[in-house]
MITORKE-418919 format. One record per residue: residue in one letter; x, y, z of N, C-alpha, C in turn. Coordinates in pm, whole numbers. Layout:
<rs>
{r 'a' {X Y Z} {X Y Z} {X Y Z}}
...
</rs>
This chain:
<rs>
{r 'm' {-1236 -344 228} {-1144 -355 132} {-1095 -201 81}}
{r 'c' {-957 -190 77} {-913 -65 23} {-888 -34 -113}}
{r 'g' {-984 12 -206} {-939 42 -329} {-910 160 -406}}
{r 'r' {-902 258 -310} {-848 396 -337} {-804 456 -218}}
{r 'f' {-720 560 -208} {-691 622 -82} {-643 751 -124}}
{r 't' {-580 835 -4} {-543 972 -30} {-407 990 47}}
{r 'l' {-320 1068 -14} {-203 1115 72} {-201 1259 9}}
{r 't' {-263 1347 92} {-248 1478 29} {-139 1578 101}}
{r 'v' {-107 1552 203} {-8 1620 283} {131 1629 212}}
{r 'p' {199 1734 219} {330 1726 149} {440 1628 211}}
{r 'e' {519 1579 128} {615 1466 140} {682 1496 292}}
{r 'e' {750 1616 309} {802 1662 424} {730 1628 563}}
{r 'e' {591 1651 543} {522 1641 676} {509 1492 707}}
{r 'w' {475 1413 603} {463 1278 659} {596 1185 689}}
{r 'v' {688 1259 611} {837 1189 652} {877 1245 793}}
{r 'q' {824 1345 832} {857 1386 980} {769 1316 1067}}
{r 'y' {648 1303 1036} {537 1212 1114} {601 1105 1168}}
{r 'f' {628 1040 1055} {665 878 1055} {807 857 1107}}
{r 'r' {887 981 1110} {1037 971 1161} {1107 881 1060}}
{r 'i' {1098 915 939} {1208 829 834} {1324 890 832}}
{r 'q' {1434 804 836} {1558 849 816} {1611 868 690}}
{r 's' {1550 787 586} {1607 775 424} {1483 794 344}}
{r 'v' {1503 873 262} {1387 889 155} {1436 888 13}}
{r 'r' {1361 788 -47} {1434 742 -200} {1296 774 -285}}
{r 'l' {1227 858 -281} {1144 907 -367} {1107 1073 -390}}
{r 'k' {1024 1096 -492} {962 1227 -488} {824 1195 -503}}
{r 'f' {755 1241 -394} {619 1204 -379} {534 1342 -388}}
{r 'e' {431 1355 -480} {331 1456 -486} {212 1398 -427}}
{r 'p' {145 1501 -353} {32 1499 -285} {-74 1450 -375}}
{r 'r' {-154 1340 -353} {-237 1291 -430} {-383 1253 -381}}
{r 'y' {-510 1295 -430} {-633 1251 -383} {-696 1131 -438}}
{r 'n' {-638 1064 -526} {-670 954 -580} {-585 849 -609}}
{r 'i' {-536 790 -521} {-445 683 -532} {-494 539 -590}}
{r 'a' {-469 492 -702} {-538 384 -727} {-453 257 -762}}
{r 'p' {-504 122 -767} {-441 23 -775} {-352 18 -921}}
{r 's' {-235 -35 -894} {-129 -47 -999} {-54 97 -1016}}
{r 'q' {-93 182 -928} {16 307 -942} {109 303 -821}}
{r 'm' {209 369 -841} {317 370 -748} {284 435 -607}}
{r 'v' {287 381 -499} {269 432 -383} {382 443 -271}}
{r 'a' {356 561 -187} {480 575 -90} {474 447 6}}
{r 'a' {578 401 37} {606 284 147} {703 323 265}}
{r 'i' {667 263 364} {778 288 477} {827 147 495}}
{r 'i' {968 130 513} {1016 -10 539} {1117 8 656}}
{r 't' {1178 -63 726} {1274 -77 818} {1362 -167 750}}
{r 'd' {1497 -101 736} {1596 -183 667} {1662 -279 757}}
{r 'e' {1793 -343 710} {1847 -431 806} {1922 -391 908}}
{r 'h' {1932 -234 904} {2028 -175 1026} {1906 -102 1118}}
{r 'g' {1775 -138 1092} {1693 -66 1182} {1643 89 1135}}
{r 'f' {1676 113 1022} {1649 260 974} {1531 251 907}}
{r 'r' {1446 366 917} {1310 362 849} {1345 429 714}}
{r 'r' {1306 360 608} {1320 428 470} {1200 433 409}}
{r 'a' {1178 543 330} {1054 573 238} {1107 511 100}}
{r 'g' {1023 461 26} {1026 442 -114} {906 434 -181}}
{r 'l' {914 396 -326} {787 362 -387} {790 233 -415}}
{r 'l' {652 172 -428} {614 51 -459} {498 49 -553}}
{r 'r' {465 -59 -632} {357 -61 -718} {259 -128 -629}}
{r 'w' {129 -64 -635} {19 -120 -557} {-62 -236 -655}}
{r 'g' {-17 -355 -587} {-73 -465 -644} {43 -566 -644}}
{r 'l' {42 -675 -548} {137 -752 -527} {183 -848 -631}}
{r 'i' {306 -867 -695} {335 -974 -781} {417 -1069 -727}}
{r 'p' {374 -1174 -701} {462 -1286 -645} {564 -1330 -725}}
{r 'p' {701 -1358 -670} {815 -1401 -748} {804 -1515 -844}}
{r 'w' {723 -1598 -817} {684 -1703 -917} {598 -1678 -1032}}
{r 's' {513 -1571 -1034} {436 -1543 -1143} {514 -1512 -1267}}
{r 's' {437 -1548 -1368} {505 -1539 -1515} {458 -1400 -1566}}
{r 'n' {365 -1331 -1514} {309 -1196 -1570} {282 -1116 -1458}}
{r 'a' {324 -972 -1474} {292 -872 -1367} {141 -821 -1368}}
{r 'k' {56 -870 -1458} {-78 -831 -1444} {-140 -900 -1343}}
{r 'i' {-105 -1010 -1258} {-146 -1078 -1147} {-154 -977 -1023}}
{r 'g' {-90 -857 -1052} {-64 -776 -925} {-207 -669 -923}}
{r 'n' {-284 -664 -1044} {-416 -614 -1035} {-498 -687 -963}}
{r 'k' {-484 -814 -951} {-579 -853 -860} {-570 -865 -718}}
{r 'm' {-417 -840 -682} {-374 -871 -546} {-328 -722 -480}}
{r 'i' {-444 -641 -478} {-423 -502 -420} {-429 -519 -259}}
{r 'n' {-496 -610 -216} {-550 -615 -76} {-517 -770 -35}}
{r 'a' {-467 -783 74} {-459 -915 151} {-533 -905 296}}
{r 'r' {-618 -997 289} {-718 -1018 399} {-647 -1065 535}}
{r 'a' {-647 -1001 640} {-596 -1035 767} {-620 -1171 804}}
{r 'e' {-749 -1212 799} {-814 -1336 832} {-764 -1444 753}}
{r 't' {-693 -1429 646} {-656 -1543 556} {-499 -1516 526}}
{r 'i' {-443 -1410 514} {-297 -1357 478} {-199 -1502 485}}
{r 'a' {-186 -1547 612} {-131 -1672 638} {-128 -1789 562}}
{r 'e' {-249 -1804 522} {-300 -1923 432} {-254 -1926 286}}
{r 'k' {-264 -1800 231} {-221 -1775 90} {-79 -1800 46}}
{r 'p' {-70 -1878 -35} {119 -1880 -83} {165 -1771 -123}}
{r 's' {100 -1653 -185} {142 -1549 -239} {166 -1445 -130}}
{r 'f' {112 -1449 -14} {123 -1365 104} {204 -1419 198}}
{r 'r' {224 -1549 216} {269 -1593 333} {430 -1566 368}}
{r 'e' {505 -1562 280} {654 -1535 307} {684 -1371 321}}
{r 'p' {581 -1282 239} {614 -1146 260} {558 -1118 399}}
{r 'l' {438 -1174 446} {398 -1169 589} {511 -1172 687}}
{r 'l' {578 -1260 676} {685 -1304 757} {804 -1236 749}}
{r 'k' {856 -1182 625} {983 -1125 598} {977 -979 548}}
{r 'r' {864 -938 490} {845 -815 391} {755 -741 434}}
{r 'r' {745 -658 553} {617 -586 596} {667 -447 583}}
{r 'c' {554 -355 554} {581 -219 524} {460 -154 562}}
{r 'l' {474 -12 581} {370 77 630} {357 165 498}}
{r 'i' {198 178 451} {165 276 357} {114 387 407}}
{r 'p' {161 526 404} {105 636 490} {-10 676 379}}
{r 'a' {-100 737 458} {-220 793 416} {-289 888 504}}
{r 'd' {-393 964 430} {-455 1046 528} {-609 1028 514}}
{r 'g' {-645 949 411} {-775 909 391} {-807 789 301}}
{r 'f' {-901 734 301} {-954 644 190} {-1088 632 161}}
{r 'y' {-1100 580 39} {-1292 603 9} {-1344 474 6}}
{r 'e' {-1467 487 50} {-1562 384 31} {-1687 429 -38}}
{r 'w' {-1751 350 -110} {-1870 379 -209} {-1999 359 -154}}
{r 'k' {-2079 480 -172} {-2213 471 -116} {-2311 447 -243}}
{r 'k' {-2417 375 -260} {-2502 353 -346} {-2596 452 -347}}
{r 'v' {-2615 549 -454} {-2716 654 -456} {-2796 625 -576}}
{r 'g' {-2893 575 -569} {-2978 534 -692} {-2902 430 -768}}
{r 'n' {-2877 471 -898} {-2797 356 -997} {-2660 404 -1012}}
{r 'k' {-2611 499 -913} {-2464 528 -895} {-2414 512 -772}}
{r 'k' {-2262 502 -791} {-2185 489 -658} {-2128 628 -640}}
{r 'q' {-2151 687 -513} {-2076 791 -483} {-1958 769 -399}}
{r 'p' {-1841 832 -413} {-1716 804 -330} {-1722 887 -205}}
{r 'l' {-1695 821 -105} {-1704 898 38} {-1557 890 92}}
{r 'r' {-1496 1006 120} {-1367 1002 164} {-1370 986 320}}
{r 'i' {-1282 882 379} {-1296 847 520} {-1166 896 581}}
{r 'm' {-1176 975 659} {-1056 1042 730} {-1046 1026 896}}
{r 'l' {-950 1030 969} {-948 1017 1107} {-952 1169 1162}}
{r 'r' {-1061 1189 1280} {-1075 1309 1329} {-958 1338 1424}}
{r 's' {-888 1229 1491} {-801 1262 1592} {-642 1291 1525}}
{r 'r' {-618 1264 1409} {-494 1304 1356} {-489 1321 1215}}
{r 'p' {-396 1393 1145} {-410 1419 990} {-339 1284 908}}
{r 'l' {-278 1209 984} {-225 1101 895} {-214 958 997}}
{r 'f' {-209 844 890} {-233 711 959} {-157 638 869}}
{r 'a' {-116 514 877} {-63 425 789} {-128 286 808}}
{r 'm' {-132 256 674} {-198 107 652} {-113 1 650}}
{r 'a' {-114 -132 723} {-25 -222 711} {-10 -287 563}}
{r 'g' {94 -312 527} {104 -369 382} {227 -492 412}}
{r 'i' {236 -550 277} {345 -647 264} {401 -613 136}}
{r 'y' {506 -648 113} {576 -612 -27} {667 -721 -82}}
{r 'e' {729 -726 -220} {783 -841 -284} {837 -766 -389}}
{r 'a' {940 -831 -453} {1028 -800 -555} {1021 -913 -666}}
{r 'w' {975 -856 -775} {942 -973 -888} {1048 -910 -1004}}
{r 't' {1087 -1015 -1098} {1180 -986 -1205} {1099 -1058 -1314}}
{r 's' {1061 -977 -1417} {1014 -1016 -1539} {1103 -1115 -1621}}
{r 'p' {1056 -1174 -1706} {1138 -1275 -1812} {1221 -1189 -1887}}
{r 'q' {1211 -1045 -1894} {1311 -947 -1969} {1422 -903 -1859}}
{r 'g' {1403 -941 -1743} {1502 -883 -1642} {1462 -751 -1576}}
{r 'e' {1361 -708 -1608} {1308 -584 -1527} {1260 -626 -1392}}
{r 't' {1306 -552 -1283} {1251 -571 -1144} {1160 -476 -1102}}
{r 'i' {1037 -537 -1054} {930 -434 -1009} {906 -474 -864}}
{r 'h' {900 -368 -761} {871 -391 -615} {733 -359 -612}}
{r 's' {663 -440 -560} {530 -417 -538} {473 -440 -392}}
{r 'c' {331 -409 -357} {286 -440 -225} {121 -448 -262}}
{r 's' {80 -489 -116} {-44 -509 -110} {-74 -455 21}}
{r 'v' {-219 -406 39} {-244 -349 176} {-331 -448 243}}
{r 'i' {-294 -472 386} {-351 -561 467} {-473 -525 511}}
{r 't' {-585 -593 493} {-725 -526 525} {-815 -634 627}}
{r 't' {-909 -590 682} {-973 -677 781} {-1127 -624 777}}
{r 'e' {-1210 -698 841} {-1344 -653 868} {-1365 -534 901}}
{r 'a' {-1446 -420 860} {-1475 -315 915} {-1523 -315 1085}}
{r 'n' {-1497 -203 1142} {-1556 -215 1280} {-1669 -117 1289}}
{r 'd' {-1714 -90 1401} {-1843 16 1415} {-1811 129 1382}}
</rs>
């Protein structure tokens, strides 16, 4: 499960790395990206262009009456994503990439948990698979949100 991640390289570097044609954000490098925060995301629009924008981390289904449900929906398990009503349609129609250069796992040390930053040796950047959704509040505010698709850890 992904609960925190990092994107510490400058925006220009990951925009070039992922060959993004349109950028609709101003993103500062961060070492502690947490649920409910705005995250950089890459989508392919209806014309086939890669666009980068900001999404709130924690998917809010369109039928929800409250945005707080997103706090519980930061990850979508690949093994069950197609079965969950909240994730089914975004899986088919609204996929995205979430750029990162590391993520955290926690190691228990005595009574405390120590964060360990996991990064790839082979390259400085990678992308996590994601899904996104648009939700409109009862007051008319639209929030674009996302979930990271996770799976069982490998060796």
